[in-house]
C-alpha positions as a Markdown table, in Angstrom:
| # | Residue | x | y | z |
|---|---|---|---|---|
| 1 | Met | -27.5 | 141.5 | 37.1 |
| 2 | Phe | -30.2 | 139.4 | 38.9 |
| 3 | Asn | -33.7 | 140.1 | 37.5 |
| 4 | Lys | -35.8 | 139.9 | 40.7 |
| 5 | Ile | -35.3 | 141.3 | 44.2 |
| 6 | Leu | -37.1 | 140.4 | 47.4 |
| 7 | Val | -37.3 | 143.3 | 49.9 |
| 8 | Ala | -37.1 | 141.9 | 53.4 |
| 9 | Asn | -38.8 | 144.9 | 55.1 |
| 10 | Arg | -42.0 | 146.8 | 55.2 |
| 11 | Gly | -43.4 | 150.4 | 55.0 |
| 12 | Glu | -41.8 | 153.3 | 53.4 |
| 13 | Ile | -38.3 | 151.9 | 53.0 |
| 14 | Ala | -39.6 | 148.8 | 51.2 |
| 15 | Ile | -41.4 | 151.0 | 48.8 |
| 16 | Arg | -38.4 | 153.2 | 48.4 |
| 17 | Ile | -36.2 | 150.2 | 47.5 |
| 18 | Met | -38.8 | 148.9 | 45.0 |
| 19 | Arg | -38.9 | 152.1 | 43.1 |
| 20 | Ser | -35.1 | 152.0 | 42.4 |
| 21 | Ala | -35.3 | 148.3 | 41.5 |
| 22 | Gln | -38.2 | 148.9 | 39.1 |
| 23 | Glu | -36.3 | 151.8 | 37.4 |
| 24 | Leu | -33.5 | 149.3 | 36.8 |
| 25 | Gly | -36.0 | 147.0 | 35.2 |
| 26 | Leu | -36.0 | 144.5 | 38.0 |
| 27 | Lys | -39.1 | 142.7 | 39.4 |
| 28 | Thr | -39.8 | 143.1 | 43.1 |
| 29 | Val | -41.2 | 140.8 | 45.8 |
| 30 | Ala | -42.7 | 142.0 | 49.0 |
| 31 | Val | -43.1 | 139.9 | 52.2 |
| 32 | Tyr | -45.7 | 140.6 | 54.8 |
| 33 | Glu | -47.3 | 139.2 | 57.9 |
| 34 | Glu | -51.0 | 138.6 | 58.0 |
| 35 | Thr | -51.4 | 141.5 | 60.5 |
| 36 | Asp | -49.8 | 143.8 | 57.8 |
| 37 | Arg | -51.8 | 142.6 | 54.8 |
| 38 | Met | -53.1 | 146.1 | 54.0 |
| 39 | Ala | -49.7 | 147.8 | 54.1 |
| 40 | Leu | -48.9 | 149.8 | 51.0 |
| 41 | His | -45.6 | 148.0 | 50.3 |
| 42 | Val | -47.6 | 144.8 | 49.7 |
| 43 | Met | -49.6 | 146.6 | 47.0 |
| 44 | Lys | -46.6 | 148.3 | 45.3 |
| 45 | Ala | -44.5 | 145.2 | 44.7 |
| 46 | Asp | -44.8 | 143.1 | 41.6 |
| 47 | Glu | -45.7 | 140.1 | 43.8 |
| 48 | Ala | -46.1 | 139.5 | 47.5 |
| 49 | Val | -45.6 | 136.5 | 49.8 |
| 50 | Cys | -47.2 | 136.1 | 53.2 |
| 51 | Ile | -44.6 | 134.7 | 55.6 |
| 52 | Gly | -46.7 | 134.2 | 58.7 |
| 53 | Ser | -49.4 | 135.5 | 61.0 |
| 54 | Gly | -47.2 | 138.0 | 62.8 |
| 55 | Pro | -47.0 | 140.4 | 64.4 |
| 56 | Arg | -43.3 | 141.2 | 64.0 |
| 57 | Lys | -41.9 | 137.7 | 64.6 |
| 58 | Asp | -42.2 | 136.6 | 61.0 |
| 59 | Tyr | -40.4 | 139.7 | 59.7 |
| 60 | Leu | -37.4 | 138.4 | 61.7 |
| 61 | Asn | -37.7 | 134.8 | 60.5 |
| 62 | Ile | -34.6 | 134.3 | 58.3 |
| 63 | Glu | -35.6 | 130.8 | 57.1 |
| 64 | Arg | -39.1 | 131.9 | 55.9 |
| 65 | Ile | -37.7 | 135.0 | 54.2 |
| 66 | Ile | -35.1 | 133.0 | 52.3 |
| 67 | Gln | -37.7 | 130.4 | 51.4 |
| 68 | Ala | -39.9 | 133.2 | 50.1 |
| 69 | Ala | -37.1 | 134.5 | 47.9 |
| 70 | Leu | -36.2 | 131.1 | 46.5 |
| 71 | Gly | -39.8 | 130.3 | 45.9 |
| 72 | Ala | -40.4 | 133.5 | 44.0 |
| 73 | Gly | -37.3 | 133.1 | 41.9 |
| 74 | Ala | -35.6 | 136.2 | 43.3 |
| 75 | Gly | -31.8 | 136.4 | 42.9 |
| 76 | Ala | -31.1 | 139.0 | 45.6 |
| 77 | Ile | -32.5 | 140.2 | 48.9 |
| 78 | His | -32.4 | 143.9 | 50.1 |
| 79 | Pro | -32.9 | 144.1 | 53.9 |
| 80 | Gly | -33.7 | 147.8 | 54.1 |
| 81 | Tyr | -33.1 | 149.0 | 57.6 |
| 82 | Gly | -34.2 | 147.7 | 61.0 |
| 83 | Phe | -35.4 | 144.1 | 61.3 |
| 84 | Leu | -32.6 | 141.9 | 59.9 |
| 85 | Ala | -30.6 | 144.6 | 58.1 |
| 86 | Glu | -27.6 | 144.5 | 60.6 |
| 87 | Asn | -27.8 | 140.8 | 61.4 |
| 88 | Pro | -24.6 | 139.1 | 60.1 |
| 89 | Asn | -26.3 | 135.7 | 60.1 |
| 90 | Phe | -28.9 | 137.0 | 57.7 |
| 91 | Ser | -26.2 | 138.2 | 55.3 |
| 92 | Lys | -24.4 | 134.8 | 55.7 |
| 93 | Glu | -27.4 | 132.6 | 55.2 |
| 94 | Cys | -28.5 | 134.6 | 52.1 |
| 95 | Thr | -25.1 | 134.0 | 50.5 |
| 96 | Glu | -25.1 | 130.3 | 51.5 |
| 97 | Ala | -28.6 | 129.9 | 49.9 |
| 98 | Gly | -27.2 | 131.3 | 46.6 |
| 99 | Leu | -28.8 | 134.7 | 47.0 |
| 100 | Val | -27.1 | 138.0 | 46.7 |
| 101 | Phe | -27.3 | 140.1 | 49.9 |
| 102 | Ile | -27.6 | 143.8 | 49.0 |
| 103 | Gly | -25.4 | 145.1 | 51.8 |
| 104 | Pro | -22.0 | 144.4 | 53.5 |
| 105 | Pro | -20.5 | 140.9 | 54.0 |
| 106 | Pro | -21.2 | 139.2 | 57.4 |
| 107 | Lys | -17.8 | 140.0 | 58.9 |
| 108 | Val | -18.2 | 143.7 | 58.3 |
| 109 | Ile | -21.7 | 143.7 | 59.8 |
| 110 | Ser | -20.4 | 141.7 | 62.8 |
| 111 | Asp | -17.4 | 143.9 | 63.5 |
| 112 | Met | -19.2 | 147.2 | 63.1 |
| 113 | Gly | -22.2 | 145.8 | 65.0 |
| 114 | Ser | -19.9 | 145.5 | 68.1 |
| 115 | Lys | -19.2 | 149.0 | 69.2 |
| 116 | Val | -16.2 | 147.8 | 71.1 |
| 117 | Ile | -14.6 | 146.0 | 68.1 |
| 118 | Ala | -15.4 | 148.9 | 65.9 |
| 119 | Arg | -13.7 | 151.3 | 68.2 |
| 120 | Arg | -10.7 | 149.0 | 68.4 |
| 121 | Ile | -10.4 | 148.9 | 64.6 |
| 122 | Met | -10.6 | 152.7 | 64.4 |
| 123 | Asn | -8.0 | 153.2 | 67.1 |
| 124 | Glu | -5.6 | 150.9 | 65.1 |
| 125 | Ala | -6.2 | 153.1 | 62.1 |
| 126 | Asn | -5.4 | 156.2 | 64.2 |
| 127 | Ile | -8.9 | 157.5 | 63.9 |
| 128 | Arg | -9.9 | 159.3 | 67.1 |
| 129 | Ser | -12.8 | 157.7 | 69.0 |
| 130 | Ile | -14.4 | 158.6 | 72.3 |
| 131 | Pro | -12.6 | 157.0 | 75.3 |
| 132 | Gly | -14.4 | 153.8 | 76.4 |
| 133 | Thr | -14.1 | 150.4 | 78.1 |
| 134 | Asp | -14.1 | 147.0 | 76.6 |
| 135 | Ile | -17.2 | 144.8 | 77.3 |
| 136 | Leu | -17.8 | 144.9 | 81.1 |
| 137 | Pro | -17.9 | 141.6 | 82.9 |
| 138 | Glu | -21.1 | 140.9 | 84.9 |
| 139 | Gly | -21.1 | 141.1 | 88.7 |
| 140 | Glu | -18.7 | 142.8 | 91.0 |
| 141 | Glu | -15.8 | 142.8 | 88.5 |
| 142 | Gly | -17.8 | 144.7 | 86.0 |
| 143 | Asp | -19.0 | 147.2 | 88.6 |
| 144 | Glu | -15.5 | 147.8 | 89.8 |
| 145 | Glu | -14.3 | 148.5 | 86.2 |
| 146 | Ala | -17.2 | 150.9 | 85.7 |
| 147 | Ile | -16.4 | 152.8 | 88.9 |
| 148 | Ala | -12.7 | 153.0 | 88.0 |
| 149 | Phe | -13.5 | 154.4 | 84.5 |
| 150 | Ala | -15.8 | 157.0 | 86.1 |
| 151 | Glu | -13.2 | 158.0 | 88.5 |
| 152 | Glu | -10.7 | 158.5 | 85.6 |
| 153 | Tyr | -12.9 | 160.3 | 83.1 |
| 154 | Gly | -15.6 | 161.9 | 85.3 |
| 155 | Phe | -19.2 | 162.4 | 84.3 |
| 156 | Pro | -21.3 | 162.3 | 82.3 |
| 157 | Ile | -20.8 | 158.7 | 81.1 |
| 158 | Met | -22.8 | 156.8 | 78.5 |
| 159 | Val | -23.7 | 153.2 | 79.3 |
| 160 | Lys | -24.2 | 151.5 | 76.0 |
| 161 | Ala | -25.3 | 148.1 | 74.6 |
| 162 | Val | -22.5 | 146.5 | 72.5 |
| 163 | Ala | -25.1 | 145.4 | 70.0 |
| 164 | Gly | -27.1 | 148.6 | 70.3 |
| 165 | Gly | -29.0 | 150.6 | 67.6 |
| 166 | Gly | -32.0 | 152.8 | 67.1 |
| 167 | Gly | -31.3 | 154.6 | 70.4 |
| 168 | Arg | -32.0 | 151.5 | 72.5 |
| 169 | Gly | -29.7 | 150.2 | 75.2 |
| 170 | Ile | -28.2 | 153.7 | 76.0 |
| 171 | Arg | -28.2 | 155.3 | 79.4 |
| 172 | His | -26.9 | 158.8 | 80.1 |
| 173 | Thr | -25.3 | 158.7 | 83.6 |
| 174 | Ala | -24.6 | 161.9 | 85.5 |
| 175 | Ser | -23.3 | 160.6 | 88.8 |
| 176 | Met | -21.8 | 157.7 | 90.6 |
| 177 | Lys | -25.1 | 157.1 | 92.3 |
| 178 | Glu | -26.8 | 156.4 | 89.0 |
| 179 | Leu | -24.0 | 154.3 | 87.5 |
| 180 | Leu | -24.6 | 150.8 | 88.8 |
| 181 | Ala | -28.4 | 151.2 | 88.5 |
| 182 | Asn | -28.0 | 152.3 | 84.8 |
| 183 | Leu | -25.7 | 149.3 | 84.2 |
| 184 | Lys | -28.4 | 147.0 | 85.3 |
| 185 | Arg | -31.1 | 148.8 | 83.3 |
| 186 | Ala | -29.0 | 148.9 | 80.1 |
| 187 | Arg | -28.2 | 145.2 | 80.4 |
| 188 | Ser | -31.9 | 144.4 | 80.7 |
| 189 | Glu | -33.0 | 146.6 | 77.8 |
| 190 | Ala | -30.2 | 145.2 | 75.6 |
| 191 | Arg | -31.2 | 141.7 | 76.4 |
| 192 | Met | -34.8 | 142.3 | 75.4 |
| 193 | Ala | -34.0 | 144.4 | 72.3 |
| 194 | Phe | -31.0 | 142.5 | 70.9 |
| 195 | Gly | -30.8 | 139.2 | 72.7 |
| 196 | Asn | -27.3 | 140.3 | 73.9 |
| 197 | Glu | -26.9 | 142.0 | 77.3 |
| 198 | Ala | -23.3 | 143.0 | 76.9 |
| 199 | Val | -22.6 | 146.6 | 77.7 |
| 200 | Tyr | -19.6 | 149.0 | 77.8 |
| 201 | Leu | -19.0 | 152.6 | 79.0 |
| 202 | Glu | -18.1 | 155.6 | 76.9 |
| 203 | Lys | -17.1 | 159.1 | 78.1 |
| 204 | Gly | -20.0 | 161.4 | 77.6 |
| 205 | Leu | -19.6 | 164.7 | 75.6 |
| 206 | Lys | -21.5 | 167.7 | 76.8 |
| 207 | Asn | -24.3 | 168.6 | 74.4 |
| 208 | Pro | -22.5 | 167.2 | 71.3 |
| 209 | Arg | -23.5 | 167.5 | 67.7 |
| 210 | His | -24.2 | 164.3 | 65.8 |
| 211 | Leu | -22.8 | 164.2 | 62.3 |
| 212 | Glu | -22.6 | 161.4 | 59.8 |
| 213 | Val | -21.0 | 160.8 | 56.4 |
| 214 | Gln | -22.6 | 158.7 | 53.7 |
| 215 | Ile | -20.2 | 156.4 | 52.0 |
| 216 | Leu | -20.2 | 153.9 | 49.0 |
| 217 | Ala | -17.7 | 151.2 | 48.5 |
| 218 | Asp | -17.5 | 148.7 | 45.7 |
| 219 | Asn | -15.5 | 145.5 | 44.9 |
| 220 | His | -13.2 | 147.3 | 42.5 |
| 221 | Gly | -11.3 | 149.3 | 45.2 |
| 222 | Ser | -13.4 | 152.5 | 45.1 |
| 223 | Val | -14.6 | 154.1 | 48.3 |
| 224 | Ile | -16.2 | 157.5 | 48.0 |
| 225 | His | -18.3 | 159.8 | 50.3 |
| 226 | Leu | -21.5 | 161.7 | 49.5 |
| 227 | Gly | -21.0 | 164.4 | 52.1 |
| 228 | Thr | -22.3 | 165.1 | 55.6 |
| 229 | Arg | -25.6 | 165.2 | 57.5 |
| 230 | Asn | -26.4 | 166.8 | 60.8 |
| 231 | Cys | -28.6 | 164.5 | 62.8 |
| 232 | Ser | -28.4 | 166.3 | 66.2 |
| 233 | Ile | -32.1 | 166.9 | 66.7 |
| 234 | Gln | -33.2 | 163.7 | 68.5 |
| 235 | Arg | -35.4 | 162.4 | 71.3 |
| 236 | Arg | -34.3 | 159.5 | 73.4 |
| 237 | His | -31.3 | 159.1 | 71.1 |
| 238 | Gln | -33.5 | 158.6 | 68.1 |
| 239 | Lys | -33.2 | 161.1 | 65.2 |
| 240 | Met | -36.2 | 163.3 | 64.3 |
| 241 | Ile | -34.8 | 165.9 | 61.9 |
| 242 | Glu | -31.8 | 165.4 | 59.5 |
| 243 | Ile | -30.1 | 168.1 | 57.5 |
| 244 | Ala | -27.5 | 168.0 | 54.7 |
| 245 | Pro | -24.9 | 169.3 | 54.6 |
| 246 | Ala | -23.8 | 170.0 | 58.1 |
| 247 | Asn | -23.3 | 173.7 | 58.8 |
| 248 | Leu | -19.5 | 173.7 | 59.4 |
| 249 | Pro | -16.5 | 175.3 | 57.8 |
| 250 | Lys | -15.5 | 173.5 | 54.5 |
| 251 | Val | -12.1 | 172.7 | 55.7 |
| 252 | Leu | -13.6 | 170.8 | 58.7 |
| 253 | Leu | -16.2 | 169.1 | 56.6 |
| 254 | Asp | -13.5 | 167.9 | 54.1 |
| 255 | Glu | -11.5 | 166.5 | 57.0 |
| 256 | Ile | -14.4 | 164.6 | 58.5 |
| 257 | Cys | -15.4 | 163.2 | 55.1 |
| 258 | Asp | -11.8 | 162.0 | 54.4 |
| 259 | Thr | -11.8 | 160.4 | 57.9 |
| 260 | Ala | -15.0 | 158.6 | 57.0 |
| 261 | Val | -13.4 | 157.2 | 53.8 |
| 262 | Lys | -10.3 | 156.1 | 55.9 |
| 263 | Ala | -12.6 | 154.4 | 58.4 |
| 264 | Ser | -14.4 | 152.6 | 55.6 |
| 265 | Arg | -11.2 | 151.2 | 54.3 |
| 266 | Ala | -10.0 | 150.2 | 57.8 |
| 267 | Cys | -13.0 | 147.9 | 58.2 |
| 268 | Asn | -13.0 | 146.6 | 54.6 |
| 269 | Tyr | -16.4 | 148.1 | 53.9 |
| 270 | Leu | -18.6 | 147.2 | 51.0 |
| 271 | Asn | -21.8 | 148.7 | 49.6 |
| 272 | Ala | -23.6 | 151.7 | 51.2 |
| 273 | Gly | -23.0 | 152.7 | 54.8 |
| 274 | Thr | -22.8 | 155.6 | 57.2 |
| 275 | Val | -19.8 | 156.6 | 59.4 |
| 276 | Glu | -21.0 | 158.6 | 62.4 |
| 277 | Phe | -19.2 | 161.1 | 64.5 |
| 278 | Leu | -19.8 | 163.3 | 67.6 |
| 279 | Leu | -18.5 | 166.9 | 67.7 |
| 280 | Asp | -17.7 | 168.6 | 71.0 |
| 281 | Glu | -18.0 | 172.3 | 71.7 |
| 282 | Asp | -14.5 | 172.9 | 70.3 |
| 283 | Asp | -15.4 | 171.2 | 66.9 |
| 284 | Leu | -13.2 | 168.2 | 67.9 |
| 285 | Tyr | -14.8 | 165.2 | 66.2 |
| 286 | Tyr | -14.8 | 161.6 | 67.5 |
| 287 | Phe | -15.7 | 158.4 | 65.7 |
| 288 | Leu | -18.9 | 157.0 | 67.0 |
| 289 | Glu | -20.0 | 154.0 | 64.9 |
| 290 | Val | -20.6 | 152.6 | 61.4 |
| 291 | Asn | -24.1 | 151.9 | 60.4 |
| 292 | Thr | -24.0 | 148.9 | 57.9 |
| 293 | Arg | -27.1 | 149.7 | 56.0 |
| 294 | Ile | -29.1 | 152.3 | 54.2 |
| 295 | Gln | -30.2 | 155.0 | 56.7 |
| 296 | Val | -33.6 | 156.6 | 57.2 |
| 297 | Glu | -32.1 | 160.0 | 56.4 |
| 298 | His | -30.4 | 159.0 | 53.1 |
| 299 | Thr | -33.0 | 161.2 | 51.3 |
| 300 | Val | -31.3 | 164.5 | 52.2 |
| 301 | Thr | -28.0 | 163.3 | 50.7 |
| 302 | Glu | -29.8 | 162.3 | 47.6 |
| 303 | Met | -31.4 | 165.7 | 47.3 |
| 304 | Ile | -28.1 | 167.7 | 47.4 |
| 305 | Thr | -26.1 | 165.3 | 45.3 |
| 306 | Gly | -28.6 | 163.8 | 42.8 |
| 307 | Val | -27.3 | 160.3 | 43.6 |
| 308 | Asp | -29.8 | 157.4 | 43.9 |
| 309 | Ile | -28.1 | 155.6 | 46.8 |
| 310 | Val | -30.3 | 152.5 | 46.6 |
| 311 | Arg | -29.7 | 152.2 | 42.9 |
| 312 | Glu | -25.9 | 152.2 | 43.7 |
| 313 | Gln | -26.5 | 149.6 | 46.4 |
| 314 | Ile | -28.1 | 147.3 | 43.9 |
| 315 | Arg | -25.4 | 147.9 | 41.2 |
| 316 | Ile | -22.6 | 147.3 | 43.7 |
| 317 | Ala | -24.2 | 144.1 | 44.9 |
| 318 | Ala | -24.4 | 142.9 | 41.3 |
| 319 | Gly | -20.6 | 143.3 | 41.1 |
| 320 | Glu | -20.6 | 146.6 | 39.1 |
| 321 | Pro | -18.3 | 149.5 | 40.0 |
| 322 | Ile | -19.7 | 152.8 | 41.5 |
| 323 | Ala | -21.1 | 154.7 | 38.6 |
| 324 | Phe | -19.1 | 157.9 | 39.3 |
| 325 | Arg | -15.8 | 159.1 | 40.9 |
| 326 | Gln | -15.4 | 161.3 | 43.9 |
| 327 | Glu | -14.6 | 164.3 | 41.7 |
| 328 | Asp | -17.9 | 163.9 | 39.9 |
| 329 | Ile | -19.9 | 164.5 | 43.2 |
| 330 | Ser | -20.9 | 168.1 | 43.9 |
| 331 | Phe | -23.0 | 169.4 | 46.8 |
| 332 | Arg | -25.6 | 172.1 | 46.1 |
| 333 | Gly | -28.1 | 173.7 | 48.4 |
| 334 | Cys | -29.6 | 172.4 | 51.6 |
| 335 | Ala | -32.1 | 169.6 | 52.3 |
| 336 | Ile | -34.1 | 168.9 | 55.5 |
| 337 | Glu | -35.9 | 165.7 | 56.4 |
| 338 | Leu | -38.6 | 165.2 | 59.0 |
| 339 | Arg | -39.8 | 161.9 | 60.2 |
| 340 | Ile | -43.6 | 162.2 | 60.3 |
| 341 | Asn | -44.6 | 159.7 | 63.0 |
| 342 | Ala | -48.0 | 158.6 | 64.4 |
| 343 | Glu | -47.1 | 159.8 | 67.9 |
| 344 | Asp | -48.4 | 162.3 | 70.4 |
| 345 | Pro | -45.6 | 164.8 | 71.3 |
| 346 | Lys | -47.6 | 166.1 | 74.2 |
| 347 | Ser | -47.7 | 162.6 | 75.8 |
| 348 | Asn | -44.0 | 161.9 | 75.6 |
| 349 | Phe | -44.2 | 160.9 | 72.0 |
| 350 | Met | -46.5 | 158.0 | 72.7 |
| 351 | Ala | -47.4 | 155.9 | 69.7 |
| 352 | Ser | -50.8 | 156.7 | 68.2 |
| 353 | Pro | -52.1 | 153.8 | 66.1 |
| 354 | Gly | -55.5 | 154.0 | 64.5 |
| 355 | Leu | -57.5 | 154.8 | 61.4 |
| 356 | Val | -56.2 | 157.5 | 59.0 |
| 357 | Gln | -59.5 | 159.3 | 58.3 |
| 358 | Ile | -58.1 | 162.2 | 56.3 |
| 359 | Tyr | -54.8 | 162.2 | 54.3 |
| 360 | Gln | -53.8 | 165.2 | 52.3 |
| 361 | Ser | -50.2 | 165.2 | 51.1 |
| 362 | Pro | -48.3 | 168.3 | 50.3 |
| 363 | Gly | -46.3 | 169.0 | 47.1 |
| 364 | Gly | -44.6 | 171.6 | 45.0 |
| 365 | His | -41.1 | 172.5 | 44.0 |
| 366 | Gly | -38.3 | 170.8 | 46.0 |
| 367 | Thr | -40.6 | 168.5 | 48.0 |
| 368 | Arg | -40.2 | 164.7 | 48.4 |
| 369 | Leu | -42.4 | 162.3 | 50.2 |
| 370 | Asp | -41.4 | 158.7 | 51.1 |
| 371 | Gly | -44.4 | 157.2 | 52.7 |
| 372 | Ala | -46.5 | 154.2 | 53.4 |
| 373 | Val | -49.8 | 155.7 | 54.5 |
| 374 | Tyr | -53.0 | 156.4 | 52.8 |
| 375 | Gln | -56.5 | 157.6 | 53.6 |
| 376 | Gly | -58.5 | 154.7 | 55.2 |
| 377 | Tyr | -55.3 | 152.9 | 56.3 |
| 378 | Glu | -55.5 | 151.4 | 59.8 |
| 379 | Ile | -52.1 | 152.0 | 61.3 |
| 380 | Pro | -51.1 | 148.7 | 63.2 |
| 381 | Arg | -49.9 | 149.1 | 66.7 |
| 382 | Tyr | -47.2 | 146.4 | 66.2 |
| 383 | Tyr | -44.7 | 148.2 | 64.1 |
| 384 | Asp | -42.7 | 151.4 | 63.9 |
| 385 | Ser | -44.7 | 154.6 | 64.2 |
| 386 | Met | -43.2 | 156.4 | 61.2 |
| 387 | Leu | -45.8 | 157.2 | 58.6 |
| 388 | Thr | -43.8 | 159.1 | 56.0 |
| 389 | Lys | -40.6 | 161.0 | 55.5 |
| 390 | Leu | -40.9 | 164.6 | 54.3 |
| 391 | Thr | -37.8 | 166.0 | 52.7 |
| 392 | Val | -37.5 | 169.4 | 51.2 |
| 393 | Tyr | -34.7 | 171.1 | 49.2 |
| 394 | Gly | -33.7 | 174.7 | 49.1 |
| 395 | Phe | -30.9 | 176.6 | 47.4 |
| 396 | Thr | -30.1 | 178.0 | 50.9 |
| 397 | Trp | -30.9 | 177.0 | 54.5 |
| 398 | Glu | -33.3 | 179.9 | 54.7 |
| 399 | Glu | -35.1 | 178.8 | 51.5 |
| 400 | Ala | -35.3 | 175.2 | 52.7 |
| 401 | Val | -36.9 | 176.3 | 56.1 |
| 402 | Gln | -39.4 | 178.5 | 54.4 |
| 403 | Arg | -40.3 | 175.8 | 52.0 |
| 404 | Leu | -40.7 | 173.3 | 54.8 |
| 405 | Ser | -43.0 | 175.7 | 56.7 |
| 406 | Arg | -45.2 | 176.0 | 53.7 |
| 407 | Val | -45.3 | 172.3 | 53.1 |
| 408 | Leu | -46.2 | 171.5 | 56.7 |
| 409 | Asn | -49.1 | 173.9 | 56.6 |
| 410 | Gly | -50.5 | 171.8 | 53.7 |
| 411 | Phe | -49.9 | 168.4 | 55.2 |
| 412 | Ile | -53.1 | 166.9 | 56.8 |
| 413 | Ile | -53.2 | 163.6 | 58.5 |
| 414 | Ala | -56.3 | 163.3 | 60.7 |
| 415 | Gly | -57.7 | 160.5 | 62.8 |
| 416 | Val | -54.4 | 159.9 | 64.6 |
| 417 | Lys | -52.0 | 162.2 | 66.4 |
| 418 | Thr | -48.8 | 163.0 | 64.5 |
| 419 | Thr | -45.6 | 165.0 | 65.0 |
| 420 | Ile | -46.7 | 167.6 | 62.3 |
| 421 | Pro | -47.8 | 170.3 | 64.8 |
| 422 | Phe | -44.6 | 169.8 | 66.8 |
| 423 | Tyr | -42.5 | 170.4 | 63.7 |
| 424 | Lys | -44.5 | 173.5 | 62.9 |
| 425 | Gln | -43.3 | 174.9 | 66.2 |
| 426 | Ile | -39.7 | 174.1 | 65.4 |
| 427 | Met | -39.9 | 175.9 | 62.1 |
| 428 | Lys | -40.3 | 179.3 | 63.9 |
| 429 | Glu | -38.0 | 178.6 | 66.9 |
| 430 | Pro | -35.1 | 181.1 | 66.9 |
| 431 | Asp | -32.3 | 178.6 | 67.8 |
| 432 | Phe | -33.4 | 176.3 | 65.0 |
| 433 | Leu | -33.6 | 179.1 | 62.5 |
| 434 | Ala | -30.0 | 180.1 | 63.5 |
| 435 | Gln | -28.9 | 176.5 | 63.2 |
| 436 | Arg | -27.9 | 176.4 | 66.9 |
| 437 | Phe | -28.8 | 172.9 | 67.9 |
| 438 | Asp | -27.1 | 169.9 | 69.4 |
| 439 | Thr | -28.4 | 166.6 | 70.8 |
| 440 | Ser | -30.0 | 168.4 | 73.8 |
| 441 | Tyr | -32.2 | 170.6 | 71.6 |
| 442 | Ile | -35.6 | 169.1 | 72.2 |
| 443 | Glu | -35.1 | 168.6 | 76.0 |
| 444 | Ser | -33.8 | 172.2 | 76.3 |
| 445 | His | -36.8 | 173.7 | 74.4 |
| 446 | Pro | -39.9 | 172.5 | 76.3 |
| 447 | Glu | -41.9 | 175.4 | 74.8 |
| 448 | Leu | -42.0 | 173.5 | 71.6 |
| 449 | Leu | -44.8 | 171.4 | 73.1 |
| 450 | Asp | -46.9 | 174.6 | 73.8 |
| 451 | Tyr | -49.2 | 174.4 | 70.8 |
| 452 | Glu | -52.9 | 174.0 | 70.2 |
| 453 | Glu | -54.2 | 170.6 | 68.9 |
| 454 | Glu | -55.1 | 170.9 | 65.2 |
| 455 | Val | -57.3 | 167.8 | 64.9 |
| 456 | Pro | -60.9 | 168.7 | 64.5 |
| 457 | Glu | -63.6 | 167.8 | 67.0 |
| 458 | Thr | -65.0 | 164.3 | 66.5 |
| 459 | Asp | -68.3 | 165.4 | 65.1 |
| 460 | Arg | -66.8 | 167.8 | 62.6 |
| 461 | Leu | -64.3 | 165.2 | 61.5 |
| 462 | Ala | -67.0 | 162.5 | 61.1 |
| 463 | Ala | -69.0 | 165.0 | 59.0 |
| 464 | Leu | -66.0 | 165.8 | 56.8 |
| 465 | Val | -65.2 | 162.1 | 56.2 |
| 466 | Ala | -68.8 | 161.5 | 55.3 |
| 467 | Glu | -68.7 | 164.4 | 52.8 |
| 468 | Ile | -65.5 | 163.1 | 51.2 |
| 469 | Asn | -66.9 | 159.6 | 50.9 |
| 470 | Ala | -70.1 | 161.0 | 49.3 |
| 471 | His | -68.8 | 163.7 | 47.0 |
| 472 | Gly | -65.0 | 163.6 | 47.0 |
| 473 | Tyr | -62.5 | 165.9 | 48.6 |
| 474 | Asn | -63.4 | 169.6 | 48.7 |
| 475 | Pro | -60.2 | 171.7 | 49.3 |
| 476 | His | -62.4 | 174.6 | 50.3 |
| 477 | Ala | -64.3 | 172.8 | 53.0 |
| 478 | Glu | -63.9 | 174.1 | 56.5 |
| 479 | Phe | -61.4 | 171.9 | 58.3 |
């Protein structure tokens, strides 16, 4: 086992990785841009290395990150998610520099990063995937192929970036009139987001549910699953609420999990990953993609299984076998995760950077926080808007929702707008309570935005901040 890990990421996921590494007795190294000097992950690591002035560009600089790892004496690099996590060149260059990359090998990342190649591999393994095209040529030839596909399968159609991720490079297309325009828009967005403008088409499912299966695979021939998650509640194809397990009959859940293991073997998977599926109205499931990294929502799986997924990632990368067998895994209760973002839901979820003037975190039984925010922290405008992930556990769905409602009422972040009041609305919405939701949930429930702002008036807030600074926090103060 290597004795030091560099975490090539920032924010809450960097801190999350460091915790598991430190529990294993490993030293941790943070990297940061000058614009991110006050970030919490910089303070939580055993040591930190500035890799540039930023913003954002230096977190993507493979050469500087590898130099930082070698200079700090690290033996391995964990990429977290986002940034370089799904870049096959990063995995390759880490290995060539003599560093262990805590994740899949380059070929797996490359194959699964191409949605077209991934679908081809799954089709060869007799795993059902959504009908789609190969990469569309540019110009008239590509337009003609797109029109022919639309005429064969009808609408809706999804225009997708081959190298897509994080909900970017996707265009829902409802008519022939929109098709060619959306092809152009998707190419442009993919070029800016991924440096690759290749796109393809996929038959759209009407209001599908988005399910995923957490898998682990080691170098000793073991591939196991850690159950399902329902990630259907999304905005602009980005997940907001994640639930484990999915609320489906056990026979169907078992079949989906077995298919995920089969898919992992088909692509020679290694380390932790996620196999994603879409379910139609008849509970017919289709392979969607494989995410070759730790997921934001891994916390709900950890809550219902007791497995530390990051710990297993590190052990697998060190050549050790998975610490348990499939039959050792049991699933108990229900977990729900919320992404608490610095965003204004009433303004189309526009980012809300600024100074966190008040931060009061919740707690209690069955409550987990994975965060990177603190009182007095100036949220930079350059990075992802997620402040913290709130995960709760309940023995039943009803208990988990009740606990989450209680926890949200005690969660105060003032000075910036957040998604907390929006989530409070969801906790009492009848369809949510009945677990009737699919990927259209937020768009089909505009009443969720009908809430009163909870942030105090400026003068009251300033007075409260002054009171705290002078005398400490008073939980009985009027807020």
